[in-house]
LUMNUDO-695547 format. One record per residue (C-alpha): x, y negated, z; residue in three letters. Coordinates in steps of 0.1 Angstrom, whole numbers, plus 5000, padded with zeros to 4 digits. Example, Ala and Ser with C-alpha at 12.3 -4.5 7.8 and 13.67 -1.06 7.14 Angstrom:
BEGIN
512350455078ALA513750115071SER
This chain:
BEGIN
626254675044UNK626354305037UNK625054115007UNK627453874989UNK625753544981UNK628653334968UNK631253604957UNK630653684921UNK632653934900UNK632853914862UNK630154184861UNK627853974882UNK628553664860UNK627853864828UNK624553984843UNK623653624853UNK624453504818UNK621953764804UNK619453684831UNK619354044842UNK618254084879UNK620554274902UNK621754284938UNK625454264947UNK626154484977UNK629454534996UNK630654845014UNK633754955033UNK636455095011UNK638455405021UNK641355424997UNK641755785006UNK638155854996UNK636855674965UNK634155924959UNK630555854950UNK629556044982UNK631555795003UNK629755504985UNK626355664989UNK627055715026UNK628255355031UNK625155215013UNK622755455029UNK621555564995UNK620855884976UNK624056004959UNK621956074928UNK621555694924UNK625255624925UNK626655634890UNK630255694883UNK631955524853UNK634355754835UNK636555664806UNK637355944782UNK639556004752UNK638356204723UNK640156354693UNK638156134669UNK636355854688UNK639555764707UNK637955614738UNK634355614751UNK632555574785UNK630255814803UNK628155734833UNK627056024855UNK625356034889UNK627456104919UNK625956444925UNK626756574890UNK629756664870UNK630356544835UNK630156834809UNK633156764787UNK631656984759UNK628456784758UNK630356454761UNK632556544731UNK629556654711UNK627556334717UNK630556114711UNK631356274677UNK634456454690UNK635456824690UNK637156784723UNK637656514750UNK639356454783UNK639356194811UNK641855914806UNK644755944830UNK644355704860UNK647655534851UNK646055414818UNK642755304833UNK643654944842UNK645354864809UNK642454994789UNK639554854809UNK640854584833UNK639554794862UNK641055014888UNK639855364900UNK636955314924UNK636154974908UNK635555064871UNK632354924857UNK630754984823UNK630054614821UNK632854374812UNK635654604802UNK638554454782UNK637154614751UNK633754744742UNK633755124741UNK630855344730UNK628855414762UNK626655704772UNK624655734804UNK623156054817UNK619456084813UNK619056134851UNK619255754854UNK615655744843UNK614655924875UNK615055604894UNK613755244893UNK617255124904UNK620755274903UNK624155164916UNK627255104895UNK630554944904UNK630554564904UNK634154574890UNK636054594922UNK636354834950UNK633954764978UNK631254614956UNK628254784939UNK625554644916UNK622054764921UNK619954734890UNK617254884868UNK618855154846UNK616955004815UNK618754674821UNK622054854823UNK621355034790UNK620554694775UNK623654504786UNK626054794781UNK624554904748UNK624555254763UNK622855554748UNK620855774772UNK621856144767UNK622256464786UNK625956484795UNK625756694828UNK624857054835UNK
């Protein structure tokens, strides 16, 4: 695990512009395993602290973002309910880049092409710091979940079982 000093992603630049403290951490990418478990193992961190960024499409609120810890699964019924939808589904991978500017395994809730309503699972409050994608595969941002909520305008809710 090496720390990047000079390589900044758009996510890191946005955090810098808001004077939000973070750490940019690199890891070895396995394109055949883009799971949160792989990231946790590469970083030597608890999988509960690795938060996945998921883009969903609802029947009313068109698109919205949910962040859930790597050891949990998103509850689609809860996600639909909290986002004001009757039902929702994950956006197909083929549409992810065009909607967010990010690829699978490198999708961050910060700096998407458009601002989408964002919800983060309440389990983030169990930690002083969590990890999210820095906007590209092989880079994670470690930061205080309260700072993530602030910059992403996320709402903390229960969206996992």
